[in-house]
Backbone as a chain_set.jsonl record, in Angstrom:
{"seq": "XXXXXXXXXXXXXXXXXXXXXXXXXXXXXXXXXXXXXXXXXXXXXXXXXXXXXXXXXXXXXXXXXXXXXXXXXXXXXXX", "coords": {"N": [[47.255, 57.511, 5.126], [47.06, 59.833, 3.787], [44.244, 59.886, 3.617], [42.962, 59.422, 5.825], [43.507, 62.331, 6.917], [42.692, 63.211, 5.133], [39.723, 62.693, 5.721], [39.016, 63.607, 8.228], [39.351, 66.416, 8.147], [37.231, 66.802, 5.957], [35.003, 65.572, 7.829], [35.501, 67.513, 9.869], [35.236, 70.511, 8.492], [32.044, 69.271, 7.766], [30.804, 68.975, 10.934], [31.29, 71.792, 11.704], [29.658, 73.051, 9.698], [30.536, 74.414, 7.234], [30.526, 75.433, 4.012], [29.763, 73.786, 1.247], [29.971, 71.529, 2.048], [28.629, 70.592, 4.134], [25.913, 70.013, 3.587], [26.117, 67.748, 2.497], [25.784, 63.605, 2.957], [25.789, 61.902, 5.31], [27.346, 59.689, 5.029], [29.033, 60.275, 3.036], [30.824, 61.636, 3.694], [32.393, 60.359, 5.654], [32.965, 58.256, 4.214], [36.109, 57.898, 3.543], [37.276, 57.422, 5.917], [36.441, 54.763, 5.911], [37.79, 54.191, 3.173], [40.352, 54.546, 4.068], [40.467, 52.479, 6.508], [40.267, 50.169, 4.418], [41.976, 49.909, 2.31], [44.401, 50.098, 4.425], [44.007, 47.115, 5.175], [44.072, 46.163, 2.766], [46.716, 46.64, 2.151], [48.126, 45.241, 4.42], [47.284, 42.444, 4.157], [48.459, 42.414, 1.658], [51.255, 42.322, 2.179], [52.108, 44.988, 2.1], [52.981, 46.899, 3.379], [54.815, 45.229, 5.142], [57.021, 44.589, 3.311], [57.74, 47.094, 2.886], [59.081, 48.496, 5.259], [61.16, 46.025, 5.026], [62.605, 47.11, 3.178], [63.387, 50.616, 3.943], [64.994, 48.974, 6.624], [66.849, 48.077, 4.85], [67.702, 50.002, 3.127], [69.49, 51.876, 5.636], [70.918, 49.867, 6.318], [72.734, 49.394, 4.458], [73.278, 52.043, 4.729], [74.535, 52.565, 6.983], [76.627, 50.871, 6.377], [78.318, 51.766, 4.389], [79.219, 53.986, 5.817], [80.932, 53.184, 7.202], [83.033, 52.033, 6.22], [83.529, 54.718, 4.325], [85.136, 56.209, 6.637], [87.016, 53.914, 6.88], [88.17, 54.553, 4.744], [87.68, 53.143, 2.971], [86.524, 53.094, -0.62], [82.791, 53.539, -1.133], [80.319, 50.615, -2.496], [79.328, 50.044, -5.735], [76.802, 50.501, -7.326]], "CA": [[47.536, 58.426, 5.588], [45.976, 61.408, 3.752], [42.68, 59.461, 3.357], [42.695, 59.88, 6.722], [43.625, 63.158, 6.755], [40.8, 64.283, 4.632], [38.66, 62.306, 6.435], [39.532, 64.913, 9.572], [38.742, 67.951, 7.345], [35.848, 66.66, 5.642], [34.527, 65.273, 9.006], [35.105, 69.057, 10.947], [33.69, 70.872, 7.663], [30.229, 69.156, 8.181], [30.215, 69.576, 11.434], [30.633, 72.884, 11.71], [28.599, 73.423, 8.561], [31.384, 75.201, 6.293], [30.935, 75.6, 2.831], [29.258, 72.895, 0.686], [30.06, 70.282, 2.977], [27.407, 70.545, 5.407], [24.587, 69.968, 2.963], [26.776, 65.958, 1.812], [25.386, 63.2, 3.529], [27.147, 61.584, 6.525], [27.871, 58.489, 4.378], [29.918, 60.548, 2.007], [31.556, 61.916, 5.04], [32.505, 59.02, 6.568], [33.989, 57.196, 3.284], [37.293, 58.272, 3.847], [37.71, 56.853, 6.432], [36.184, 53.456, 5.168], [38.157, 53.787, 2.046], [41.538, 53.846, 4.938], [40.638, 51.15, 6.573], [40.042, 49.214, 3.322], [43.685, 50.318, 1.983], [45.406, 49.307, 6.075], [43.491, 46.026, 5.126], [44.935, 45.502, 1.949], [48.512, 46.786, 2.64], [48.644, 44.445, 5.108], [47.312, 41.437, 3.586], [49.571, 41.204, 0.448], [52.524, 42.589, 2.563], [53.032, 45.893, 1.09], [53.687, 47.409, 4.705], [56.131, 44.656, 5.315], [58.298, 45.194, 2.374], [58.209, 48.825, 2.919], [59.665, 48.269, 6.257], [62.154, 45.765, 5.077], [63.453, 48.006, 2.025], [63.881, 51.158, 4.891], [66.356, 48.331, 7.296], [68.036, 47.979, 3.787], [68.316, 51.762, 3.122], [69.42, 52.158, 6.626], [72.093, 49.237, 6.245], [73.482, 50.106, 3.698], [74.26, 53.439, 4.65], [75.78, 52.36, 7.424], [77.837, 50.261, 6.015], [78.804, 53.444, 3.535], [79.432, 55.331, 5.997], [81.713, 52.702, 8.548], [83.593, 52.64, 4.484], [84.56, 55.863, 3.964], [85.595, 55.932, 7.807], [88.085, 53.335, 7.182], [89.152, 55.116, 3.651], [87.452, 52.774, 1.971], [85.411, 54.064, -1.353], [81.774, 52.23, -1.289], [80.179, 49.955, -3.702], [78.828, 51.266, -6.56], [75.5, 50.033, -7.527]], "C": [[46.764, 59.876, 4.703], [44.695, 60.884, 3.369], [41.979, 60.145, 4.297], [42.842, 61.416, 7.569], [42.826, 64.103, 6.292], [39.8, 63.799, 5.21], [38.696, 63.242, 7.263], [38.624, 66.015, 8.843], [38.196, 67.987, 6.949], [34.58, 66.775, 6.724], [34.451, 66.686, 10.196], [34.337, 70.09, 10.186], [32.536, 70.476, 7.793], [30.107, 69.518, 9.971], [30.363, 70.972, 11.962], [29.791, 73.719, 10.689], [29.641, 74.53, 8.168], [30.874, 74.771, 5.227], [29.491, 74.626, 2.417], [29.199, 71.75, 1.054], [28.849, 70.036, 3.998], [26.048, 70.074, 5.082], [24.967, 68.199, 2.229], [25.942, 65.386, 3.064], [26.416, 62.841, 4.138], [27.975, 60.454, 5.597], [29.014, 59.148, 3.315], [30.883, 61.528, 2.421], [32.726, 61.378, 5.385], [32.593, 58.275, 5.387], [35.374, 57.673, 3.148], [38.376, 57.256, 4.274], [37.446, 54.968, 6.475], [37.814, 52.778, 4.367], [39.822, 53.918, 2.692], [41.753, 53.041, 5.824], [40.736, 49.926, 5.696], [41.799, 49.057, 3.292], [44.691, 49.324, 3.182], [45.077, 47.861, 5.648], [44.321, 45.302, 3.735], [46.572, 45.292, 1.987], [48.939, 45.875, 3.559], [48.431, 42.432, 4.887], [48.528, 40.74, 2.76], [50.795, 42.074, 0.653], [52.97, 43.491, 2.21], [53.757, 46.365, 2.44], [55.164, 46.387, 5.42], [57.607, 44.681, 4.637], [58.883, 46.67, 2.543], [58.983, 49.266, 4.146], [60.995, 47.36, 6.096], [62.829, 46.738, 4.242], [63.863, 49.685, 2.685], [64.757, 50.495, 5.387], [67.483, 48.349, 5.792], [68.865, 49.028, 3.953], [69.239, 51.652, 4.393], [71.139, 51.551, 7.248], [73.057, 49.647, 5.874], [74.248, 51.619, 3.732], [75.397, 53.237, 5.65], [76.868, 51.431, 7.171], [79.082, 50.881, 5.138], [79.696, 53.842, 4.627], [80.983, 54.313, 6.926], [83.251, 52.72, 7.227], [84.674, 53.078, 4.566], [85.124, 56.334, 5.513], [86.99, 54.891, 7.2], [88.706, 53.398, 5.254], [88.801, 53.959, 2.312], [86.117, 52.848, 0.444], [84.214, 52.654, -1.478], [81.492, 52.006, -2.982], [79.38, 50.807, -4.752], [77.746, 50.012, -6.547], [75.181, 49.975, -9.239]], "O": [[46.022, 60.714, 5.214], [44.023, 61.65, 2.678], [41.047, 60.942, 4.199], [42.349, 61.589, 8.683], [42.407, 65.198, 6.668], [38.812, 64.531, 5.255], [38.079, 64.142, 6.694], [37.443, 66.304, 9.035], [37.771, 69.141, 6.905], [33.613, 67.536, 6.702], [33.62, 66.835, 11.092], [33.287, 70.592, 10.587], [31.731, 71.389, 7.979], [29.271, 70.369, 10.274], [29.471, 71.335, 12.728], [29.354, 74.852, 10.887], [29.585, 75.58, 8.81], [30.645, 73.562, 5.265], [28.431, 74.673, 3.041], [28.473, 70.911, 0.52], [28.457, 68.944, 4.41], [25.188, 69.785, 5.913], [24.133, 67.59, 1.558], [25.485, 66.095, 3.96], [27.587, 63.133, 3.898], [29.205, 60.471, 5.548], [29.847, 58.38, 2.834], [31.63, 62.145, 1.661], [33.845, 61.89, 5.393], [32.075, 57.194, 5.666], [35.524, 57.796, 1.932], [39.365, 56.676, 3.827], [38.199, 54.146, 6.998], [38.544, 51.809, 4.58], [40.675, 53.443, 1.942], [42.898, 52.714, 6.136], [41.184, 48.85, 6.094], [42.571, 48.377, 3.968], [45.384, 48.325, 2.988], [46.095, 47.182, 5.777], [44.965, 44.253, 3.705], [47.323, 44.321, 1.902], [50.146, 45.636, 3.581], [49.135, 41.509, 5.296], [49.168, 39.689, 2.806], [51.39, 42.556, -0.311], [54.152, 43.438, 1.873], [54.973, 46.229, 2.575], [56.172, 46.798, 5.994], [58.751, 44.749, 5.087], [59.997, 47.172, 2.395], [59.533, 50.367, 4.106], [61.95, 47.672, 6.807], [63.811, 47.238, 4.792], [64.717, 50.217, 1.976], [65.834, 50.925, 4.977], [68.686, 48.608, 5.82], [69.968, 49.197, 4.471], [70.199, 51.03, 3.938], [72.015, 52.051, 7.955], [74.028, 50.132, 6.454], [75.21, 52.122, 3.153], [76.594, 53.491, 5.518], [77.902, 51.363, 7.835], [80.287, 50.628, 5.157], [80.888, 54.033, 4.385], [81.998, 54.959, 7.188], [84.284, 53.358, 7.428], [85.842, 52.722, 4.715], [85.886, 57.261, 5.236], [88.064, 55.493, 7.186], [89.414, 52.567, 4.684], [89.323, 53.868, 1.201], [84.924, 52.636, 0.661], [84.406, 51.464, -1.73], [81.889, 52.531, -4.022], [78.927, 51.944, -4.615], [77.824, 48.93, -5.965], [74.087, 49.589, -9.65]]}, "num_chains": 1, "name": "protein.A"}
């Protein structure tokens, strides 16, 4: 996500010809987008995004269980 934001900012600076970015080559300006595509391809291929999604679901599940136990007056399990 950060690479995409950097790419958008640099692209806007190049298009509006602001600062030293106006003299940069286009391949330098567009490289953050290529890096973002490479990152997403790697993350999907090696299961990084799926693992983050599973971790987030587990945290939500544990929070829900802890909330229900607290409502019943049972202390949540310590890790």
